C-alpha positions as CSV (number, residue, x, y, z in Angstrom):
1,M,38.7,111.1,24.7
2,T,35.8,108.3,25.8
3,L,32.5,110.0,26.3
4,G,30.3,109.0,29.2
5,T,29.4,110.3,32.8
6,I,32.4,112.2,34.6
7,G,32.2,111.3,38.1
8,K,33.4,108.9,40.8
9,S,32.7,105.2,40.9
10,N,31.7,103.7,44.5
11,Y,35.5,102.6,45.0
12,S,36.8,106.0,44.0
13,K,34.2,107.8,46.0
14,S,35.4,105.4,49.2
15,V,38.9,106.2,48.4
16,S,38.3,110.0,48.5
17,V,36.3,109.7,51.8
18,L,38.9,107.7,53.4
19,I,41.6,110.6,52.4
20,S,39.2,113.3,53.8
21,R,38.9,111.3,57.2
22,I,42.6,111.4,57.5
23,Y,43.3,115.0,56.2
24,D,40.7,117.6,55.1
25,T,39.5,121.2,56.1
26,N,36.1,120.4,56.3
27,P,33.8,122.8,58.6
28,V,33.2,119.7,60.9
29,A,36.6,119.2,61.7
30,N,36.5,115.8,62.1
31,S,39.4,114.5,60.0
32,L,42.4,113.0,62.2
33,Y,44.6,116.0,61.4
34,Q,41.9,118.5,62.2
35,Q,41.5,116.8,65.4
36,A,45.0,116.7,66.4
37,Q,45.1,120.4,65.4
38,Q,42.2,121.2,68.0
39,Y,44.0,119.2,70.6
40,F,47.2,121.1,70.2
41,Q,45.3,124.3,70.4
42,Q,43.5,123.6,73.6
43,S,46.6,121.7,75.0
44,E,48.1,124.6,76.9
45,E,44.9,126.0,78.5
46,Q,43.8,122.4,79.5
47,K,47.2,122.2,81.1
48,A,46.8,125.2,83.1
49,E,43.4,124.4,84.0
50,K,44.3,120.8,85.2
51,I,47.2,122.5,87.5
52,E,44.7,124.6,88.6
53,L,42.3,121.9,89.9
54,E,44.9,119.9,91.3
55,Q,46.4,122.8,93.3
56,Q,42.6,123.4,94.9
57,V,42.7,119.7,96.1
58,Y,46.2,120.0,97.5
59,L,44.9,123.1,99.4
60,F,41.7,121.6,100.9
61,E,43.8,118.4,101.8
62,N,46.2,120.8,103.5
63,R,43.6,122.8,105.3
64,Q,42.0,119.6,106.7
65,Q,45.1,119.2,108.8
66,Q,44.7,122.8,110.0
67,V,41.2,123.6,110.8
68,S,39.0,123.0,114.0
69,K,36.4,120.6,114.3
70,R,34.2,123.3,113.9
71,D,35.2,124.2,110.2
72,A,36.4,120.5,109.2
73,A,32.8,119.7,107.6
74,L,33.1,122.9,105.3
75,V,36.7,121.7,104.4
76,E,35.4,118.2,103.7
77,R,32.8,119.8,101.3
78,N,34.8,121.9,99.7
79,L,37.7,119.0,99.1
80,Q,34.9,116.7,97.8
81,Q,33.8,119.5,95.3
82,A,37.4,120.0,94.0
83,Q,38.1,116.3,93.5
84,T,34.9,116.1,91.8
85,E,35.7,118.9,89.2
86,K,39.0,117.5,89.0
87,N,37.9,114.0,88.0
88,T,35.1,115.3,86.0
89,F,37.8,117.6,84.0
90,Q,40.0,114.2,83.6
91,Q,37.2,112.3,82.6
92,A,36.3,114.6,79.8
93,R,39.9,114.7,78.6
94,D,40.3,111.0,78.7
95,E,36.8,110.7,76.8
96,E,38.0,112.9,74.0
97,A,41.3,110.8,73.8
98,S,39.2,107.5,73.5
99,Q,36.9,109.2,70.6
100,R,40.3,110.4,68.9
101,Y,41.8,106.8,69.2
102,S,38.6,105.1,68.0
103,A,38.6,107.6,64.9
104,L,42.4,106.5,63.9
105,K,41.6,102.9,64.8
106,L,38.6,102.8,62.5
107,V,40.7,104.5,59.8
108,C,43.4,101.9,60.0
109,D,40.9,99.1,60.0
110,D,39.2,100.5,56.9
111,I,42.8,100.8,55.2
112,L,43.7,97.2,56.1
113,A,40.4,96.3,54.6
114,L,40.9,97.9,51.3
115,S,44.5,96.9,50.9
116,Q,44.8,93.4,52.4
117,G,43.4,90.1,50.4
118,E,42.6,86.6,51.5
119,S,45.8,85.6,49.3
120,E,49.1,87.3,48.7
121,E,48.1,87.9,45.0
122,D,45.0,89.4,46.2
123,T,46.9,91.9,48.4
124,K,49.0,93.1,45.6
125,V,46.0,93.8,43.3
126,L,44.2,95.6,46.2
127,S,47.4,97.6,47.0
128,A,48.0,98.5,43.3
129,K,44.4,99.6,43.1
130,L,44.3,101.7,46.1
131,L,47.8,103.4,45.4
132,G,46.8,103.7,41.5
133,T,43.4,105.5,42.4
134,I,45.0,107.8,44.9
135,Q,47.5,109.1,42.1
136,L,44.7,109.1,39.5
137,L,42.3,111.3,41.7
138,S,45.4,113.4,42.1
139,P,45.8,116.4,39.6
140,A,48.9,116.0,37.4
141,E,49.3,119.9,37.1
142,G,47.8,123.1,38.1
143,K,47.2,125.2,41.5
144,Q,45.6,122.2,43.2
145,V,48.5,119.9,42.9
146,A,50.1,120.6,46.2
147,I,46.8,120.9,48.3
148,S,45.6,117.6,47.0
149,N,49.0,115.9,47.4
150,Q,49.1,117.2,51.0
151,K,45.8,115.6,51.8
152,S,46.7,112.2,50.0
153,K,50.3,111.5,51.2
154,H,49.5,110.1,54.5
155,L,47.2,107.3,53.2
156,Y,49.6,106.5,50.2
157,K,52.6,106.3,52.6
158,A,50.7,104.2,54.8
159,I,50.0,101.5,52.1
160,L,53.5,101.5,51.3
161,S,54.7,101.0,54.8
162,L,52.4,98.0,55.0
163,R,53.8,96.3,51.8
164,L,57.4,97.2,52.6
165,L,57.0,95.4,55.7
166,D,55.7,92.3,54.2
167,K,58.6,92.3,51.9
168,L,61.2,92.7,54.4
169,L,59.7,89.9,56.6
170,A,59.4,87.7,53.5
171,D,62.9,88.2,52.7
172,G,64.2,87.7,56.1
173,D,65.6,91.1,56.3
174,L,63.7,92.5,59.3
175,K,65.1,91.4,62.6
176,N,62.6,93.2,65.1
177,A,62.1,91.1,68.1
178,Y,58.7,92.3,68.7
179,V,57.6,91.9,64.8
180,Q,59.0,88.5,64.4
181,Q,57.2,87.1,67.6
182,R,53.9,88.4,66.3
183,Y,54.6,87.3,62.7
184,L,55.4,83.9,63.7
185,A,52.4,83.8,66.0
186,S,50.1,84.5,63.1
187,K,51.8,82.7,60.0
188,G,50.0,80.0,58.5
189,K,47.1,80.3,61.0
190,Q,43.4,81.0,60.2
191,F,41.8,83.6,62.5
192,A,37.9,84.6,62.8
193,K,37.4,88.4,62.1
194,D,36.9,89.4,65.8
195,D,39.7,87.2,67.2
196,Y,42.7,88.7,68.4
197,H,45.5,88.3,65.7
198,P,48.9,89.2,66.7
199,F,50.5,90.3,63.5
200,R,47.5,92.5,62.4
201,D,46.7,93.9,65.8
202,D,49.9,94.5,67.3
203,V,51.8,95.0,64.1
204,Q,49.8,96.2,61.2
205,I,47.7,98.7,62.7
206,P,50.1,100.3,64.9
207,L,52.3,100.6,61.8
208,L,49.4,102.4,60.2
209,M,48.8,104.7,62.9
210,A,52.5,105.6,63.3
211,A,52.7,106.5,59.3
212,L,49.2,108.4,59.7
213,L,50.7,110.1,62.9
214,Q,54.3,110.6,61.6
215,D,53.6,114.3,60.4
216,I,50.9,115.0,63.1
217,G,53.1,117.2,65.1
218,S,52.9,119.8,62.1
219,C,49.4,120.8,63.2
220,H,50.9,122.3,66.4
221,P,50.4,126.0,66.5
222,D,54.6,126.3,66.7
223,A,54.9,124.5,63.6
224,L,52.1,126.4,61.7
225,L,53.9,129.4,62.6
226,I,57.1,128.2,60.8
227,L,54.8,127.2,57.8
228,T,52.3,130.1,57.4
229,G,54.2,133.0,59.3
230,N,52.8,135.5,61.9
231,D,50.0,136.8,59.8
232,G,49.0,133.2,58.5
233,N,49.4,134.4,54.8
234,A,52.7,132.7,54.1
235,D,52.7,129.9,51.5
236,E,53.3,126.6,53.6
237,F,54.3,124.7,50.4
238,R,57.4,127.1,50.0
239,V,61.1,125.7,50.2
240,L,62.0,126.7,53.9
241,E,65.3,128.0,55.0
242,N,67.4,125.4,56.7
243,D,66.9,126.9,60.0
244,E,63.3,126.8,59.3
245,R,63.4,123.3,58.3
246,L,65.4,122.0,60.9
247,A,62.9,123.7,63.6
248,L,59.8,122.6,62.0
249,L,61.2,118.9,62.1
250,Q,62.0,118.9,65.5
251,I,58.5,120.4,66.5
252,S,57.0,118.0,64.3
253,Y,58.7,114.9,65.8
254,R,58.3,116.1,69.3
255,E,54.6,116.9,69.2
256,S,53.7,113.8,67.2
257,V,55.3,111.7,70.0
258,N,53.3,113.8,72.3
259,Y,50.0,113.3,70.5
260,V,50.6,109.5,70.4
261,S,51.3,109.4,74.2
262,Y,48.6,112.1,75.3
263,G,46.2,112.9,72.6
264,I,45.3,109.5,71.6
265,G,46.5,107.3,74.6
266,L,45.5,103.7,74.9
267,G,42.7,102.0,73.7
268,K,39.5,101.6,75.9
269,Y,38.6,98.0,77.2
270,S,35.1,97.3,77.1
271,G,33.8,94.1,79.2
272,N,33.7,92.7,82.7
273,S,36.7,90.4,83.1
274,R,39.5,91.7,85.1
275,S,42.0,89.3,83.6
276,E,40.9,90.3,80.0
277,R,41.2,93.9,80.9
278,D,44.7,93.4,82.3
279,T,45.6,91.6,79.1
280,F,44.0,94.3,76.9
281,I,46.0,97.1,78.9
282,K,49.3,95.3,78.4
283,L,48.7,94.7,74.6
284,E,47.6,98.5,74.5
285,A,50.8,99.6,76.0
286,E,53.2,97.5,74.1
287,R,51.3,98.6,70.9
288,Q,52.0,102.3,71.8
289,S,55.5,101.6,72.8
290,F,55.8,100.1,69.4
291,V,54.3,103.3,67.6
292,L,56.8,105.4,69.4
293,S,59.6,103.0,68.6
294,L,58.6,103.5,64.9
295,L,58.5,107.3,64.9
296,K,62.0,107.6,66.8
297,S,63.6,105.2,64.7
298,A,62.4,106.6,61.6
299,I,64.6,109.7,62.1
300,K,67.8,107.8,61.7
301,P,66.5,104.1,60.9
302,E,70.1,102.7,59.5
303,H,69.0,99.0,59.2
304,G,66.3,99.2,61.6
305,I,62.7,98.8,61.9
306,G,62.2,102.8,61.2
307,N,63.0,102.0,57.5
308,V,59.3,100.7,57.1
309,L,58.1,104.4,57.7
310,K,61.5,106.4,56.3
311,I,61.7,104.9,53.0
312,P,57.8,105.1,51.9
313,Q,58.1,108.7,53.4
314,I,60.8,109.7,51.0
315,Y,59.0,107.9,48.1
316,T,55.8,109.5,48.9
317,S,57.5,113.1,49.1
318,V,58.5,112.7,45.6
319,V,55.5,111.1,44.0
320,L,52.7,113.3,45.8
321,S,55.1,116.3,46.2
322,T,53.7,119.6,47.6
323,K,56.7,121.5,46.1
324,S,56.1,124.3,43.6
325,S,58.6,122.4,41.3
326,F,56.3,119.6,40.8
327,S,56.6,118.3,37.4
328,Y,54.5,115.0,36.8
329,E,57.1,113.6,34.2
330,T,59.7,113.5,36.9
331,L,57.9,111.2,38.9
332,P,59.7,107.9,37.7
333,K,63.1,109.6,39.3
334,V,61.8,108.9,42.5
335,T,63.8,105.8,42.0
336,L,66.8,107.6,41.3
337,V,66.3,109.9,44.7
338,L,66.2,106.8,46.6
339,E,69.3,105.1,45.0
340,M,71.3,108.5,45.6
341,G,70.5,108.3,49.2
342,V,71.7,104.6,49.4
343,E,75.2,106.0,47.6
344,K,75.6,108.7,50.2
345,G,75.0,106.2,53.0
346,V,71.8,108.1,54.1
347,Y,69.2,105.2,53.2
348,S,69.3,101.7,53.8
349,K,70.1,99.9,50.6
350,V,68.3,96.7,51.5
351,A,64.9,98.9,52.5
352,V,65.3,100.9,49.3
353,D,65.9,97.8,47.2
354,A,62.8,96.1,48.8
355,L,60.6,99.1,48.1
356,I,61.6,99.5,44.2
357,S,61.0,95.8,43.9
358,I,57.7,96.6,44.9
359,T,56.6,99.8,43.0
360,G,59.1,99.5,40.0
361,V,60.5,102.4,38.5
362,F,56.9,104.0,37.6
363,P,54.6,104.7,40.2
364,Q,51.0,103.1,40.4
365,G,48.7,105.2,38.0
366,F,51.3,106.8,36.0
367,G,50.6,107.6,32.3
368,I,52.7,105.6,30.0
369,T,53.5,106.1,26.2
370,Y,54.8,103.0,24.2
371,I,55.2,101.8,20.9
372,P,53.1,98.9,20.1
373,K,54.2,95.5,18.3
374,D,51.9,93.8,15.4
375,S,51.3,90.2,15.2
376,D,54.7,89.6,14.3
377,R,56.2,91.3,17.1
378,Q,57.1,94.1,14.9
379,D,57.1,97.7,16.4
380,L,54.4,99.8,14.6
381,D,54.7,103.5,13.4
382,R,52.9,105.1,16.3
383,Y,52.6,105.0,20.0
384,E,49.6,104.1,22.3
385,Y,48.7,105.0,25.9
386,A,48.6,102.8,29.0
387,I,48.4,103.2,32.8
388,V,50.6,101.4,35.3
389,T,48.2,99.1,37.3
390,G,50.4,96.5,38.8
391,L,52.9,96.1,41.4
392,Y,55.8,93.6,41.9
393,P,56.9,93.9,38.2
394,A,59.7,91.1,37.4
395,D,61.9,94.0,36.2
396,P,61.6,97.2,37.8
397,R,61.9,99.1,34.6
398,K,59.2,97.1,32.8
399,P,55.9,98.6,34.4
400,I,52.9,96.0,34.4
401,C,50.2,98.1,32.6
402,R,46.6,98.4,31.3
403,M,46.3,99.3,27.8
404,V,44.1,102.5,27.4
405,T,44.2,102.9,23.7
406,R,44.4,100.5,20.7
407,N,44.7,101.7,17.3
408,L,44.8,105.0,18.6
409,T,41.2,104.7,19.8
410,Y,40.2,104.6,23.5
411,N,39.2,100.9,24.5
412,V,37.5,100.4,27.8
413,S,37.7,96.5,27.4
414,A,41.7,97.1,26.7
415,Q,44.1,94.4,27.9
416,G,47.2,94.3,29.8
417,C,50.7,94.4,28.9
418,T,54.3,94.6,30.1
419,V,56.1,97.6,28.5
420,S,59.9,97.0,27.6
421,V,62.5,99.7,27.9
422,E,63.0,99.7,24.3
423,N,59.4,100.7,23.7
424,N,58.6,102.8,26.6
425,L,58.7,106.4,25.2
426,Y,60.0,107.4,28.6
427,Y,63.4,106.1,27.8
428,P,65.5,107.9,24.7
429,Q,66.0,104.7,22.7
430,A,62.2,104.1,22.3
431,R,61.6,107.9,21.3
432,K,64.6,107.5,18.7
433,K,62.5,104.6,17.0
434,L,59.8,107.3,16.2
435,E,62.3,110.1,15.0
436,R,62.0,109.2,11.6
437,I,58.1,109.5,11.5
438,S,57.1,112.5,10.0
439,E,55.6,115.7,11.9
440,E,52.2,115.3,10.1
441,R,52.0,111.8,11.4
442,L,52.9,112.6,14.8
443,L,50.3,115.3,14.8
444,E,47.7,113.1,13.4
445,I,48.4,110.6,16.4
446,L,48.4,113.4,18.8
447,S,44.9,114.5,17.3
448,K,43.4,111.1,18.1
449,L,44.8,110.8,21.5
450,V,43.7,114.1,23.1
451,S,40.5,115.8,23.4
452,N,41.5,119.4,23.1
453,F,43.7,119.3,20.2
454,E,43.7,123.1,19.3
455,E,44.9,123.7,22.7
456,R,47.4,120.9,23.1
457,K,48.9,120.8,19.5
458,N,52.3,122.4,20.8
459,M,52.7,119.3,23.1
460,A,55.8,117.3,22.6
461,L,55.2,115.1,19.4
462,L,57.2,112.2,21.3
463,P,55.6,112.4,24.6
464,K,57.7,110.9,27.3
465,C,54.2,110.2,29.3
466,W,50.7,111.3,29.2
467,H,48.4,112.5,32.0
468,P,45.6,110.1,32.7
469,E,43.7,112.4,34.7
470,E,41.0,113.4,32.4
471,Y,40.5,109.7,31.0
472,F,40.0,108.4,34.7
473,S,37.5,111.2,35.4
474,Y,34.9,109.1,33.6
475,M,33.3,106.6,35.7
476,K,33.3,103.7,33.4
477,N,37.1,104.0,32.9
478,Q,37.9,103.9,36.9
479,N,37.8,100.0,37.0
480,L,41.6,99.2,35.6
481,W,42.4,96.4,38.1
482,N,40.1,93.7,37.0
483,K,41.8,90.7,35.2
484,V,43.2,90.8,31.9
485,V,45.3,89.0,29.4
486,M,48.8,90.3,29.8
487,H,51.0,90.9,26.5
488,P,54.6,91.5,26.3
489,N,55.5,94.6,24.5
């Protein structure tokens, strides 16, 4: 294993921070999901307090009609005080909602900045880098898998939703009038950073919001009761009984919609122009309506706009699974899960095909073991390591990779390759090629590729994949997405 400093590059740190801003359990309680949990916990009490304050105002308004002139001044003072208390209470709630909205909007802006480039090619590379870094920062095995994946899945799904939206639009497979109007209004035009950008502001940012908030209702106390039990000690990642699962889905959807409508509300206008304010409020209402339509349509998307949430949600639930049965080597089977859903009529074939054409069979950051070729294009008698680093492969089964080892030696300045089915050890036909090699030779290869050979010499001698987590933990190995010369393999 390459020696060097273990830690996170600046980019990896920025991704980790972004994940924590979305979902975390820190004492400051400032992640989006902690803010929502706090909102849900206080919501019932605040509803009761609001009703009480409104009743006080109503009471004194009625008394005004009934009291004598002598008592009118006192009732008027009491009414003004009650109205002040009611207004102060509402202002405090509005300010809290505004702060939650601002935090959410800032996260979405930062996701867009990390995943969107000046050109289509830049966007592909940046999105691959962000998805790959999330995967490579996630443990491939051990007790922390579910906890880590629970934190990361919202960001991962949001990025996939953006790219699926792009693909469906480019292919002419998305007919939503709202999206089409904003898309055409922005296509081929240049906008300054702070200018109103119809597609970015009215479609991409709301889509990111919907992706991040799709499961926010699971923070509601009723949902947590199902997940963690009456005493709070149940395993939230266990396989739920069917009635529990259905109840959780209903609560999560209902409260996610509630949170979008009341927990964050609309963005706040800052300025002095009445016409600008009216336009801003109109646009904000339309954006909120779009977010709500995405959440609703994602339940049964059929061929509609909800697929841009639903299909990435299914993909992410496999690649960043929180189930106890999680097995790293099964991640490429995510495409089979989606294709089986198409066969059963559950998922849209158009949306599934579009997503698979983006991701390929092998997720970003996945560890590929492959048979290299010599200068005469002949197979060598060994396997090497690579990492999937490219989206939009020409053939979904042939991942775009970065070579990590060469001649069984870790090489930081490695080149890129497209790994064929015939030479990818994930497939049986490739493993069959190496079956003639002696066990001694295979053990020798393994000893050169793993850092703790004595602990791992009982690993499969013809591994279907490898875990790049340790390799990626070294800072100098974390820039896998700079331009390299690509070779077919």
